ZAKE-331684 format. One line per 2 residues: their letters; for each residue z, y, x of N, C-alpha, C, O. Coordinates in pm, whole numbers, always signed. Atoms other than C-alpha are relative to their C-alpha. Layout:
BEGIN
a	Z/Y/X/Z/Y/X/Z/Y/X/Z/Y/X  ...
***
This chain:
BEGIN
mk	-150/+25/+25/+959/-661/-1832/+73/+127/+40/+157/+176/-36  -83/-112/-47/+1083/-366/-1621/-26/+125/-72/+65/+207/-90
kr	+29/-122/+81/+901/-98/-1820/+79/-14/-131/+140/+84/-173  -69/+22/+126/+1051/-244/-2139/+152/+21/+28/+221/+82/-54
lm	-136/-9/-29/+1392/-263/-1965/+37/+150/+13/+138/+192/-43  -39/-141/-17/+1388/+108/-1863/-8/+70/-134/+74/+158/-157
am	+4/-58/+129/+1290/+208/-2210/+124/-29/-83/+171/+56/-159  -119/+33/+74/+1585/+22/-2350/+116/+79/+59/+199/+134/-13
vc	-121/-62/-69/+1825/+167/-2085/+10/+145/-36/+120/+199/-52  +5/-145/+25/+1710/+523/-2158/+16/+37/-144/+19/+156/-176
ta	-20/-37/+145/+1756/+501/-2536/+136/+67/-26/+241/+17/+15  -127/-70/+31/+2014/+747/-2658/+74/-85/-103/+17/-141/-197
im	-77/+80/+92/+2304/+575/-2828/+122/+87/-40/+169/+173/+35  -107/-71/+72/+2579/+707/-3058/+104/-94/-47/+70/-203/-92
al	-109/+86/+49/+2922/+563/-3148/+55/+47/-130/+27/+158/-174  -48/-29/+136/+3105/+554/-3478/+152/-2/-26/+194/+43/-133
sm	-139/+9/+36/+3482/+491/-3445/+90/+66/+105/+53/+82/+221  -94/-78/-89/+3787/+674/-3298/+87/-95/+72/+154/-176/+9
fa	-89/+84/-83/+3964/+502/-3008/+1/-142/-56/+96/-182/-124  +24/+132/+64/+3837/+152/-3100/+90/-107/+52/+44/-217/+85
gt	-98/+106/-37/+4150/-34/-3002/+15/-29/+143/+91/-119/+179  +0/+28/-139/+4096/-19/-2634/+132/+62/+63/+153/+183/+55
am	-125/-41/-63/+4432/+5/-2451/-32/+81/+126/-134/+57/+190  +23/-77/-118/+4465/+261/-2171/+80/-59/+116/+200/-86/+100
ad	-73/+44/-116/+4559/+140/-1831/+49/+116/+77/-19/+219/+80  -62/-112/-69/+4787/+359/-1621/-79/+16/+134/-116/-82/+199
td	+61/-40/-127/+4625/+536/-1323/+93/+90/+70/+117/+200/+21  -92/-79/-72/+4868/+665/-1063/-62/+128/+53/-169/+125/+114
st	+56/-128/-67/+4814/+1029/-966/+120/+93/+24/+206/+106/-63  -107/-97/-34/+5047/+1278/-797/-52/+145/-29/+24/+240/-7
dg	+55/-123/+18/+4822/+1566/-888/-82/+7/-130/-201/+38/-130  +65/+3/+125/+4743/+1539/-1254/+79/-73/-109/+188/-123/-83
vq	-57/+72/+110/+4826/+1387/-1592/-87/-111/-42/-209/-104/-30  +75/+119/+41/+4727/+1048/-1728/-32/+20/-146/+60/+47/-224
as	+33/-8/+136/+4534/+1065/-2053/+35/-130/-77/+42/-238/-19  -26/+116/+91/+4616/+833/-2346/-44/+53/-143/-69/+173/-161
pe	+36/-46/+133/+4530/+840/-2721/+102/+111/-50/+63/+206/-118  -99/-98/+37/+4858/+1033/-2772/-31/+135/+63/-15/+238/-2
fy	+33/-120/-78/+4750/+1291/-2510/-107/+75/-80/-91/+194/-107  +112/-68/+72/+4429/+1369/-2699/+40/+46/-140/-13/+145/-190
eq	-46/-35/+139/+4606/+1381/-3039/+75/+133/-2/+98/+189/-110  -60/-126/-4/+4781/+1691/-2922/-93/+119/-30/-49/+228/-69
ad	+98/-104/+12/+4462/+1890/-2945/-23/+39/-149/-32/-44/-240  +37/-59/+137/+4393/+2121/-3247/-150/+20/+5/-199/+120/+56
lg	+150/-16/-4/+4021/+2060/-3293/-53/+113/-78/-168/+152/-58  +42/-113/+75/+4002/+2340/-3533/-32/+122/+76/-106/+209/+29
vl	+29/-118/-91/+3996/+2589/-3245/-145/-1/+44/-193/+100/+94  +144/+6/-44/+3635/+2469/-3176/-96/+60/-100/-213/+80/-68
eg	+90/-56/+96/+3495/+2616/-3494/-49/+137/+43/+33/+223/+76  +62/-127/-39/+3260/+2903/-3411/-9/+19/+142/-65/+122/+182
kk	-1/-17/-144/+3302/+2850/-3038/-145/-29/+56/-217/-117/+8  +134/+23/-66/+2989/+2874/-2817/+31/-80/+129/+107/-38/+215
ig	-35/+96/-110/+2991/+2580/-2570/-135/-34/+72/-234/-71/+8  +117/+36/-83/+2739/+2523/-2282/+42/-120/+89/+145/-121/+156
it	-20/+126/-76/+2714/+2179/-2123/-114/-32/+94/-227/-49/+47  +104/+41/-93/+2516/+2097/-1814/+49/-129/+77/+156/-134/+139
iq	-31/+126/-66/+2504/+1738/-1682/-103/-37/+98/-211/+22/+98  +94/+50/-95/+2333/+1554/-1401/-131/-43/-59/-236/+6/-18
sl	+125/+59/+47/+2080/+1361/-1604/+27/-57/-141/+138/-99/-174  -4/+71/+130/+2007/+1233/-1954/-84/-137/+15/-95/-215/-79
en	+79/+123/-18/+1789/+952/-1804/+91/-114/+38/+67/-183/+137  -97/+94/-30/+2080/+724/-1813/+63/-44/-133/+102/+43/-211
ay	-49/+46/+127/+2203/+509/-2101/+141/+53/-40/+166/+95/-153  -132/-44/+25/+2566/+601/-2065/+6/+150/-39/+68/+186/-139
wa	-2/-147/+28/+2511/+979/-2055/-77/+28/-126/-32/+111/-206  +72/-23/+121/+2247/+965/-2327/+80/-22/-123/+81/+58/-216
gv	-82/+33/+117/+2483/+791/-2563/+115/+91/-25/+140/+136/-136  -118/-94/+7/+2788/+1003/-2484/-42/+136/-47/+22/+194/-134
mt	+39/-136/+28/+2602/+1326/-2503/-59/+13/-149/-44/+117/-213  +39/+0/+137/+2441/+1232/-2838/+123/+6/-97/+128/+82/-193
al	-123/+8/+76/+2781/+1148/-2978/+78/+130/+6/+130/+176/-96  -73/-130/-24/+2939/+1469/-2828/-71/+115/-81/-4/+197/-144
qe	+71/-97/+74/+2665/+1684/-2980/+36/-4/-151/+63/+99/-212  -23/+22/+135/+2724/+1538/-3322/+147/+35/-37/+177/+93/-141
kl	-147/-27/+20/+3108/+1562/-3285/+20/+154/-8/+82/+204/-101  -23/-143/-2/+3098/+1933/-3190/-73/+65/-117/-20/+160/-175
ds	+68/-52/+118/+2840/+2006/-3462/+94/-11/-128/+108/+79/-210  -86/+23/+125/+3077/+1856/-3720/+124/+89/+2/+184/+114/-102
lg	-116/-90/-11/+3354/+2080/-3593/-39/+145/-11/+49/+231/-12  +41/-138/+18/+3146/+2394/-3632/-25/+79/+132/-37/+202/+131
an	+28/-63/-130/+3087/+2463/-3261/-153/+19/+19/-233/-57/-36  +140/-27/-35/+2759/+2605/-3134/-26/-45/+137/+13/+23/+232
tt	+2/+75/-126/+2666/+2369/-2854/-143/-13/+52/-236/-44/-22  +128/+28/-74/+2382/+2353/-2598/+28/-101/+108/+123/-84/+184
iv	-19/+98/-105/+2351/+2050/-2374/-134/-11/+76/-241/-35/+19  +118/+5/-85/+2113/+2055/-2080/+25/-89/+111/+142/-111/+143
ac	-8/+84/-117/+2044/+1825/-1783/-66/+79/+116/-167/+148/+97  +46/-65/-122/+1989/+1957/-1430/-91/-90/+80/-149/-45/+180
dd	+83/+106/-69/+1800/+1634/-1321/+41/+3/+144/-43/+4/+233  -62/+22/-132/+2034/+1616/-1021/-38/+110/+109/-41/+86/+230
ss	+36/-112/-88/+1931/+1959/-882/+115/+103/-10/+143/+155/-119  -112/-101/+0/+2222/+2191/-783/-54/+139/-36/+10/+213/-109
at	+58/-132/+22/+1989/+2497/-788/-24/+19/-149/+8/+123/-207  +21/-4/+147/+1883/+2409/-1147/+134/+20/-75/+146/+99/-169
qi	-127/-7/+75/+2243/+2360/-1250/+66/+133/+15/+123/+182/-82  -53/-138/-16/+2356/+2694/-1103/-65/+95/-98/+4/+175/-162
gq	+69/-83/+92/+2083/+2863/-1307/+40/-24/-137/+48/+71/-215  -47/+32/+132/+2197/+2678/-1617/+128/+67/-30/+144/+128/-135
ve	-136/-62/+20/+2555/+2798/-1573/-16/+146/-10/+48/+209/-94  +17/-142/+10/+2437/+3147/-1510/-58/+46/-135/-26/+153/-186
nf	+53/-26/+139/+2239/+3133/-1841/+115/-5/-106/+126/+77/-197  -115/+13/+98/+2551/+3011/-2022/+91/+126/+11/+139/+178/-90
is	-83/-121/-10/+2746/+3305/-1877/-61/+116/-70/+2/+183/-151  +74/-124/+64/+2490/+3566/-1979/-15/-17/-152/-24/+84/-222
sg	+9/+23/+148/+2465/+3407/-2329/+135/+15/-69/+141/+10/-192  -124/-23/+61/+2837/+3464/-2380/+77/-125/-50/+146/-119/-151
cd	-73/+120/+36/+2975/+3111/-2396/+150/+15/+12/+202/+83/+100  -145/+5/-9/+3343/+3050/-2472/+48/-101/+104/+151/-85/+169
li	-40/+106/-97/+3350/+2736/-2260/-126/-59/+51/-225/-74/-20  +113/+63/-65/+3116/+2579/-2010/+51/-128/+63/+150/-125/+137
mi	-37/+127/-60/+3139/+2209/-1915/-109/-28/+106/-228/-13/+77  +87/+35/-103/+2985/+2105/-1582/+21/-140/+47/+130/-175/+92
hp	-12/+130/-72/+2910/+1748/-1473/-95/+21/+122/-217/+19/+110  +70/-64/-110/+2811/+1854/-1124/-95/-106/+73/-63/-223/+91
sd	+85/+69/-99/+2519/+1731/-916/+68/+5/+140/+67/-92/+215  -71/-16/-118/+2717/+1870/-627/+113/+95/-30/+89/+215/-47
ae	-114/-79/+48/+3066/+1996/-710/+18/+120/+88/+41/+229/+34  -18/-113/-87/+3094/+2219/-401/-102/+113/-27/-70/+231/-16
av	+106/-88/+15/+2760/+2379/-479/+17/+88/-130/-45/+194/-140  -16/-78/+121/+2869/+2505/-820/+140/+73/-18/+171/+134/-120
ed	-134/-63/+1/+3221/+2629/-731/-18/+154/-24/+54/+212/-106  +12/-146/+6/+3100/+2992/-691/-47/+43/-144/+8/+136/-204
va	+41/-39/+136/+2913/+3006/-1022/+104/-38/-105/+106/+23/-212  -107/+32/+94/+3210/+2839/-1195/+104/+116/+5/+166/+150/-95
ke	-96/-111/-8/+3427/+3124/-1059/-56/+121/-72/+16/+196/-137  +66/-116/+77/+3175/+3378/-1194/+29/-20/-156/+59/+77/-226
aq	-23/+24/+137/+3218/+3217/-1533/+149/+36/-38/+177/+101/-138  -149/-28/+23/+3601/+3237/-1510/+16/+152/+8/+86/+210/-75
da	-20/-141/-9/+3577/+3594/-1397/-54/+82/-124/-14/+195/-151  +56/-60/+121/+3374/+3667/-1711/+85/-38/-125/+47/-9/-238
gi	-91/+40/+106/+3661/+3527/-1920/-39/-130/-75/+10/-159/-184  +45/+130/+63/+3486/+3190/-1993/+82/-111/+54/+106/-113/+175
kv	-67/+121/-39/+3679/+2867/-1978/-105/-95/+60/-218/-107/+13  +90/+97/-65/+3532/+2606/-1741/+70/-133/+10/+188/-145/+43
mc	-54/+143/-13/+3571/+2225/-1749/-97/-72/+91/-218/-55/+79  +86/+93/-77/+3438/+1984/-1493/+27/-149/-43/+141/-189/-64
wd	-7/+139/+38/+3364/+1620/-1585/-38/-72/+129/-151/-62/+175  +23/+99/-112/+3402/+1375/-1286/+57/+52/+132/+91/-30/+216
dp	-40/-44/-132/+3511/+1601/-999/+118/+93/-3/+122/+182/-89  -114/-96/-2/+3841/+1776/-913/-39/+136/+60/+6/+171/+170
mt	+39/-136/-43/+3687/+2120/-877/+116/+93/+5/+219/+69/-58  -103/-92/-4/+3889/+2421/-785/-10/+108/-106/+91/+142/-168
nt	+22/-116/+89/+3738/+2703/-1005/-30/-52/-143/-140/-33/-195  +4/+54/+137/+3801/+2533/-1342/+129/+18/-69/+232/+45/-8
dg	-123/+1/+80/+4048/+2536/-1622/+48/-141/-29/+160/-164/-75  -41/+141/+25/+4048/+2162/-1646/-111/-90/+62/-231/-62/+53
nw	+84/+95/-58/+3901/+1866/-1462/+17/-138/-69/+130/-187/-65  -6/+129/+69/+3833/+1537/-1657/-55/-104/+90/-177/-114/+104
il	+42/+79/-119/+3817/+1278/-1389/+56/-145/-6/+150/-179/-78  -44/+139/-22/+3849/+917/-1291/+54/-6/+143/+12/+69/+231
nn	-35/+39/-138/+4027/+785/-991/-90/-112/+34/-60/-226/-1  +104/+96/-21/+3722/+604/-867/+41/-119/+81/-9/-229/+59
td	-51/+120/-72/+3906/+387/-620/+71/-94/-91/+53/-216/-85  -82/+88/+94/+4142/+264/-890/-102/-60/-102/-86/-177/-137
lg	+104/+63/+88/+3837/+211/-1126/-68/-117/+77/-87/-223/+20  +60/+107/-75/+3675/+5/-850/+93/-116/+16/+52/-232/+6
ia	-100/+110/-12/+3995/-192/-798/+7/-84/-131/+16/-207/-126  -4/+71/+128/+4000/-277/-1174/-122/-87/-11/-112/-201/-55
ig	+123/+78/+4/+3637/-392/-1148/+15/-127/+82/-11/-239/+38  -25/+114/-101/+3723/-606/-839/+92/-98/-52/+66/-218/-44
el	-111/+101/+44/+4035/-761/-991/-50/-81/-119/-19/-199/-131  +60/+81/+110/+3848/-858/-1308/-98/-106/+53/-103/-218/+5
tg	+89/+94/-61/+3580/-1016/-1089/+82/-106/+73/+48/-224/+66  -85/+99/-67/+3851/-1184/-880/+65/-102/-96/+78/-219/-63
ef	-53/+91/+102/+4006/-1332/-1193/-103/-100/-42/-70/-217/-61  +111/+96/+29/+3670/-1487/-1279/-16/-102/+113/-31/-222/+88
in	+12/+78/-117/+3643/-1619/-923/+110/-110/+6/+85/-226/+40  -109/+90/-7/+3986/-1776/-945/-13/-116/-107/+34/-228/-87
eh	+19/+100/+108/+3891/-1958/-1265/-108/-110/+42/-100/-225/-1  +111/+93/-21/+3575/-2119/-1120/-22/-40/+146/-108/-125/+174
yd	+32/+23/-143/+3598/-2122/-735/+143/-22/+68/+249/+5/+13  -118/+13/-77/+3847/-2209/-465/-45/+16/+151/-160/+48/+183
ee	+25/-22/-146/+3876/-2198/-82/-103/-98/+56/-173/-71/+154  +99/+107/-38/+3666/-2518/-55/-138/+16/-64/-240/-35/-17
nk	+126/-30/+75/+3407/-2398/-301/-11/+147/-28/+14/+191/-140  -8/-145/+8/+3368/-2031/-238/-111/+57/-81/-222/+5/-72
aq	+100/-76/+74/+3177/-1796/-471/-84/+86/+94/-30/+154/+181  +95/-92/-76/+2873/-1622/-318/-11/+122/-97/-55/+112/-211
vt	-3/-125/+73/+2909/-1256/-433/-95/+104/+54/-105/+129/+174  +74/-121/-32/+2668/-971/-444/+70/+116/-56/+109/+114/-172
vi	-59/-126/+46/+2814/-621/-466/-113/+106/-4/-174/+138/+98  +102/-103/+10/+2575/-357/-602/+70/+137/-14/+138/+167/-111
gy	-69/-136/+0/+2692/-7/-513/-102/+110/+12/-219/+91/-21  +83/-115/-19/+2552/+334/-434/+75/+96/+97/+126/+201/+58
pq	-84/-77/-97/+2715/+463/-108/-57/+141/+27/+5/+219/+100  +56/-130/-21/+2488/+768/-115/+86/+105/-73/+86/+220/-29
tt	-82/-89/+75/+2727/+929/-368/+147/-33/+29/+189/-149/+22  -138/+16/-48/+3088/+983/-258/+83/-74/-97/+148/-171/-57
il	-82/+66/+96/+3257/+883/-586/-41/-145/-18/+43/-231/-43  +47/+141/+16/+3042/+569/-609/+37/-83/+127/+65/-203/+117
ke	-46/+72/-116/+3126/+477/-252/+149/-30/-10/+191/-137/+33  -138/+29/+27/+3494/+511/-344/+16/-114/-100/+106/-197/-83
re	+2/+100/+97/+3426/+289/-641/-35/-134/+63/+36/-232/+38  +37/+121/-72/+3255/+25/-429/+109/-52/+91/+142/-170/+90
dg	-112/+42/-87/+3533/+21/-172/+119/-56/-87/+186/-153/-50  -103/+54/+88/+3776/-23/-460/-28/-140/-50/+62/-223/-64
il	+45/+135/+53/+3579/-324/-589/+35/-101/+113/+93/-206/+87  -30/+93/-111/+3611/-487/-248/+148/-21/+19/+193/-132/+48
eg	-145/+8/-5/+3978/-412/-241/+59/-81/-111/+147/-164/-89  -49/+77/+113/+4036/-546/-589/-26/-148/+5/+60/-228/-32
ma	+27/+140/-16/+3858/-875/-522/+90/-62/+99/+137/-173/+78  -90/+58/-96/+4066/-925/-213/+140/-10/-49/+212/-103/-12
nv	-135/+7/+58/+4384/-849/-405/+20/-128/-79/+129/-185/-76  -13/+104/+97/+4315/-1126/-651/-47/-132/+47/+17/-233/+16
ad	+69/+124/-32/+4090/-1390/-498/-34/-17/+149/-134/-80/+184  +31/+7/-145/+4110/-1355/-116/-17/-149/+39/+60/-237/+0
gk	+18/+131/-54/+3967/-1656/+59/-82/-95/-89/-112/-208/-50  +71/+83/+95/+3780/-1786/-245/-145/+46/-25/-212/-6/-115
ye	+134/-58/+14/+3454/-1587/-206/-49/+46/+134/+29/+65/+228  +58/-73/-113/+3212/-1448/+48/-100/+100/-55/-174/+62/-146
vi	+91/-106/+37/+3013/-1127/-1/-124/-30/+83/-121/-17/+205  +124/+34/-71/+2657/-1230/+88/-100/+115/+1/-201/+112/+72
an	+94/-113/+8/+2495/-897/-3/+76/+121/-52/+152/+112/-148  -39/-131/+54/+2588/-531/-45/-128/+80/-17/-190/+121/+81
qa	+124/-62/+33/+2299/-368/-218/+16/+135/-74/+89/+148/-172  -6/-125/+71/+2248/-7/-307/-102/+7/-113/-221/-12/-89
ai	+93/-13/+115/+2096/+40/-658/+78/+63/-112/+185/+15/-148  -71/-72/+109/+2192/+284/-935/-55/-24/-132/+14/-15/-233
da	+59/+20/+136/+1944/+206/-1203/-39/-150/-18/-39/-228/+77  +21/+146/+36/+1854/-124/-1378/-120/-58/+67/-113/-173/+112
na	+116/+50/-73/+1507/-161/-1227/+23/-31/+139/-23/-135/+188  -31/+17/-138/+1634/-119/-875/+92/-126/+19/+71/-209/+109
aq	-95/+111/-7/+1918/-363/-936/-64/-126/-27/-31/-225/+38  +67/+128/+32/+1689/-625/-1095/-85/-46/+123/-82/-163/+163
ta	+84/+30/-117/+1444/-601/-796/+87/-49/+113/+53/-148/+177  -89/+39/-109/+1730/-621/-548/+55/-141/-19/+59/-222/+74
me	-51/+130/+21/+1883/-920/-721/-101/-112/+11/-68/-221/+58  +108/+95/-19/+1552/-1103/-736/-20/-33/+148/-38/-149/+185
ti	+18/+28/-148/+1516/-1062/-356/+120/-79/+51/+103/-175/+126  -117/+65/-53/+1874/-1167/-292/-1/-148/-40/+41/-233/+39
li	+1/+141/+41/+1825/-1486/-494/-104/-86/+76/-91/-208/+82  +93/+79/-83/+1527/-1586/-278/+76/-49/+126/+60/-164/+168
ah	-71/+37/-119/+1757/-1583/+28/+124/-77/-34/+163/-162/+45  -132/+56/+38/+2078/-1692/-156/-14/-54/-145/+37/+7/-238
pd	+21/+49/+139/+1977/-1904/-458/+135/-54/-67/+140/-86/-186  -128/+48/+56/+2342/-2014/-498/+96/+117/-32/+211/+95/-69
ck	-88/-115/+38/+2477/-1660/-554/+4/+8/-147/-99/+23/-213  -28/-2/+142/+2629/-1659/-897/+95/+106/-52/+122/+113/-172
vv	-95/-100/+45/+2866/-1374/-908/-48/+138/+55/-73/+155/+175  +47/-142/-26/+2760/-1004/-917/+97/+94/-53/+141/+80/-167
tg	-91/-109/+39/+2986/-703/-929/-62/+128/+40/-142/+130/+134  +65/-125/-40/+2893/-338/-917/+58/+123/-70/+151/+116/-150
ig	-55/-132/+30/+2945/+27/-982/-43/+58/-135/+9/+164/-172  +46/-63/+122/+2766/+87/-1315/-84/-90/-93/-99/-211/-73
ag	+75/+75/+101/+2558/-12/-1607/-129/-50/+53/-170/-161/+19  +124/+50/-68/+2237/-33/-1401/+18/-131/+69/-65/-220/+57
am	-30/+121/-80/+2393/-297/-1179/+10/-122/-98/-43/-229/-69  -14/+111/+91/+2485/-512/-1483/-126/-42/-70/-161/-160/-77
ig	+127/+24/+70/+2165/-475/-1677/-106/-61/+86/-168/-159/+47  +97/+57/-94/+1940/-537/-1381/+36/-139/+52/-48/-229/+49
ad	-45/+128/-45/+2138/-822/-1238/-3/-103/-113/-42/-217/-88  +9/+86/+118/+2163/-979/-1586/-144/-52/-20/-170/-171/-36
ea	+148/+43/+13/+1781/-974/-1618/-42/-94/+104/-106/-195/+74  +46/+85/-112/+1725/-1126/-1279/+61/-144/-9/-6/-243/+21
ln	-67/+136/+10/+1979/-1413/-1337/-44/-73/-128/-51/-196/-132  +61/+59/+123/+1845/-1466/-1691/-129/-63/+31/-154/-176/-11
is	+134/+59/-36/+1498/-1519/-1552/+12/-118/+95/-58/-218/+79  -18/+110/-97/+1614/-1734/-1264/+51/-130/-59/+18/-240/-14
tg	-57/+121/+60/+1809/-1967/-1489/-75/-40/-127/-42/-140/-191  +66/+27/+140/+1571/-1957/-1790/+95/+23/-114/+75/-35/-221
gn	-98/-29/+105/+1865/-1827/-1994/+104/-105/-13/+188/-94/-102  -102/+99/+5/+2073/-2134/-1929/+108/+31/+111/+105/-18/+223
ip	-98/-59/-90/+2375/-1955/-1774/+112/-102/+21/+175/-145/-76  -109/+87/-37/+2621/-2183/-1590/+137/+65/-25/+145/+188/-22
ed	-136/-53/+21/+2996/-2135/-1659/+49/+76/+118/+132/+166/+104  -55/-66/-121/+3052/-2025/-1301/-87/+114/+43/-85/+152/+160
ma	+82/-122/-28/+2805/-1732/-1321/+53/+117/-74/+91/+106/-190  -51/-121/+67/+2912/-1378/-1394/-54/+124/+62/-82/+130/+182
vi	+26/-140/-38/+2820/-1015/-1379/+107/+84/-60/+134/+76/-179  -109/-84/+43/+3102/-763/-1396/-16/+138/+59/-29/+151/+180
tt	+18/-133/-51/+3069/-385/-1368/+90/+100/-90/+192/+63/-148  -60/-105/+82/+3171/-58/-1542/-111/+67/-79/-227/+27/-79
dv	+85/-70/+100/+3022/+189/-1791/+4/-73/-129/+41/-190/-134  +14/+69/+137/+2975/+111/-2158/-124/+53/-70/-129/+166/-118
tk	+120/-35/+75/+2630/+112/-2306/-30/-114/-104/+24/-225/-93  +32/+99/+101/+2487/-71/-2604/-63/-114/+59/-32/-224/+14
qq	+71/+111/-57/+2268/-288/-2393/+97/-86/+82/+84/-209/+82  -103/+83/-65/+2560/-401/-2180/+81/-82/-100/+102/-202/-82
le	-75/+73/+98/+2760/-489/-2483/-77/-109/-61/-23/-217/-85  +79/+105/+62/+2472/-681/-2635/-15/-114/+102/-13/-229/+59
ql	+15/+102/-104/+2429/-876/-2305/+130/-76/+16/+130/-197/+38  -135/+63/-12/+2803/-945/-2289/+22/-94/-115/+95/-193/-102
sd	-18/+90/+118/+2781/-1099/-2635/-102/-112/-4/-87/-203/-85  +106/+97/+5/+2467/-1305/-2558/+19/-104/+111/+20/-68/+229
pa	-15/+108/-96/+2516/-1643/-2386/-119/-21/+95/-109/-93/+194  +116/+13/-86/+2167/-1612/-2237/+9/+96/+121/-79/+98/+208
yp	-20/-91/-113/+2304/-1346/-2000/+133/-27/+65/+226/-66/-5  -126/+31/-63/+2578/-1385/-1742/+104/+112/-1/+208/+95/+62
ak	-105/-102/+15/+2766/-1061/-1824/+129/-54/-52/+133/-116/-159  -129/+55/+41/+3131/-1147/-1842/+108/+109/-22/+211/+82/-83
gi	-105/-100/+17/+3321/-816/-1830/-46/+137/+42/-130/+151/+131  +23/-143/-23/+3310/-434/-1831/+126/+67/+18/+213/+41/-66
ig	-111/-90/-1/+3574/-194/-1719/-45/+129/-67/-122/+209/-13  +38/-117/+84/+3543/+67/-1987/+101/+118/+11/+202/+115/+82
fe	-85/-119/-8/+3691/+410/-2046/+70/+10/-134/+152/-74/-169  -69/-21/+132/+3797/+545/-2388/-32/-100/-101/+46/-117/-195
gs	+47/+96/+95/+3605/+277/-2573/-149/+16/-18/-227/+0/+76  +144/-17/+26/+3271/+344/-2741/-41/+142/+31/+38/+224/+77
de	+47/-136/-34/+3050/+651/-2704/+70/+108/-85/+102/+216/-34  -72/-98/+83/+3215/+830/-2996/+147/+13/+43/+201/+124/+38
dt	-128/-9/-54/+3553/+746/-2858/+6/+103/+117/+92/+191/+123  +6/-96/-112/+3455/+928/-2539/-31/+143/-46/+25/+241/+4
an	+28/-137/+53/+3303/+1216/-2736/+115/+65/-62/+134/+186/-47  -120/-49/+73/+3618/+1253/-2943/+105/+49/+108/+170/+153/+93
ac	-96/-41/-108/+3830/+1262/-2623/-47/+123/+65/+33/+215/+84  +52/-116/-56/+3598/+1511/-2465/+14/+130/-82/+42/+237/-29
as	-19/-115/+88/+3611/+1740/-2764/+146/+42/+0/+178/+161/-11  -146/-29/+0/+3992/+1714/-2753/+31/+80/+131/+113/+171/+130
mf	-15/-73/-125/+3971/+1829/-2388/-40/+146/-16/+31/+237/+27  +54/-140/+27/+3763/+2135/-2492/+108/+80/-72/+143/+191/-34
al	-97/-69/+83/+4021/+2218/-2758/+131/+36/+84/+185/+146/+70  -117/-23/-76/+4314/+2188/-2517/-19/+110/+100/+70/+192/+125
il	+26/-104/-105/+4147/+2401/-2254/-13/+133/-74/+42/+233/-26  +16/-128/+72/+4050/+2670/-2510/+134/+50/-56/+150/+169/-80
sd	-136/-36/+48/+4414/+2666/-2634/+98/+27/+115/+216/+55/+93  -97/-7/-116/+4556/+2690/-2278/+115/-99/-9/+229/-65/+22
al	-99/+94/+27/+4740/+2374/-2358/+12/-107/+98/+101/-191/+84  -6/+98/-101/+4669/+2163/-2053/+122/+12/+88/+151/+123/+134
es	-114/-3/-93/+4977/+2074/-1845/-40/+7/+142/+28/+65/+226  +49/+9/-136/+4775/+2012/-1540/-154/+21/+2/-221/-13/-95
qn	+144/-25/-12/+4424/+2113/-1420/-73/-133/-3/-181/-144/-61  +66/+138/-9/+4345/+1738/-1350/+53/-94/-105/+173/-120/-113
vf	-36/+100/+101/+4340/+1492/-1640/-74/-123/+34/-197/-123/+37  +60/+121/-38/+4281/+1137/-1542/-22/-92/-122/+67/-117/-203
rg	+35/+81/+116/+4099/+917/-1787/+50/-142/+18/+62/-188/+132  -54/+137/-15/+4232/+569/-1861/-123/-99/+1/-234/-65/-42
va	+100/+104/+0/+4037/+243/-1809/+66/-126/-54/+188/-144/-53  -46/+132/+65/+4055/-101/-1976/-114/-95/+1/-230/-52/-3
pi	+111/+100/+0/+3857/-423/-1971/-61/-21/-135/+6/-13/-238  +70/+49/+124/+3596/-519/-2227/-59/-134/+33/-140/-148/+124
tl	+49/+133/-21/+3529/-884/-2248/-38/-62/-138/-42/+10/-238  +32/+67/+127/+3434/-1140/-2518/+109/+16/-104/+83/+8/-224
dn	-119/-10/+87/+3786/-1092/-2664/-15/+133/-86/+29/+135/-201  +3/-128/+75/+3712/-732/-2775/-135/+69/-13/-147/+178/-69
ve	+134/-60/-1/+3338/-673/-2731/-47/+33/-142/-118/+132/-158  +46/-19/+133/+3278/-698/-3111/+60/+130/-55/-6/+209/-122
ei	-69/-131/+49/+3532/-421/-3182/-58/+117/+65/-79/+219/-2  +59/-116/-65/+3384/-194/-2920/-145/+26/-51/-187/+139/-75
sa	+141/-12/+45/+3023/-273/-3033/-7/+68/-135/-108/+132/-165  +3/-53/+133/+3119/-164/-3386/+1/+154/+8/-29/+222/-90
gm	+5/-152/-16/+3149/+194/-3246/-118/+49/+76/-116/+161/+128  +119/-44/-68/+2802/+203/-3094/-109/+1/-97/-109/-74/-195
k	+114/-8/+99/+2479/+304/-3262/-99/-108/+29/-200/-119/-40
***
């Protein structure tokens, strides 16, 4: 089961529609601008034709990144850009070498999804000194021309509040929900996200739940194993919330097995990220997935937005170094629309 699960999770996915109707939620920031569909529409994508773009990310062994990078490669190819996408496998030394290679090959723009943002600041400055534009995905780096980032605390709060709304529908102070939180405190931004989840649940459903387990797990197999162990000690745990796709996919499998696919109405798994498998499980009543806090929409929606960021940076058109991505819930109400944009 777990070998099959990992194969499914690691399958590259591509999306097909532009901004698939997902509304953008406001994210307060005093040091940046909030992205929206209108923000991205300012970009002249024609500037990408003939440009040499180097992209280094943490890993492609992840359904979210595999899907988005597949879609981004196809989008940039269609615009006439010469693009190379590599993964550093979460090694800062490898990533520094990749950026150095991009510099020596004469890239016009380098995008870094850092394994360790501080570790790549110097090589990012080398790229800028060589006249190359630099963009960071996920971290507010200093030596960049643009940072495409999430407020991870606010993202966590949105996950927690969606979880709290479910708790309010099915539980009360006399019948409290037993909740498992699947986080990953080893990574700073994911710790911020987990803290936000706890804050969001308290904002909406304080007194109607108890957190019976905080478990670290970033991939689906680890989350499934953790949830199976938790259910032995807490068989009445029916609500799981967490920091990413792995948490949802793994917990869904564990709860599907424990219930024989007969999911009670008061059982839910709510996380973030948007992968094809998550959307399939959200649509399938044999799984307890009830909601995802998504970003731009489908994989291609995110790829289109990222390409727009590249164009804005190359055109020196960003109003602020930090651009905050919007977030919005995906539930049964709009999952079909989002799924239509996935491969």
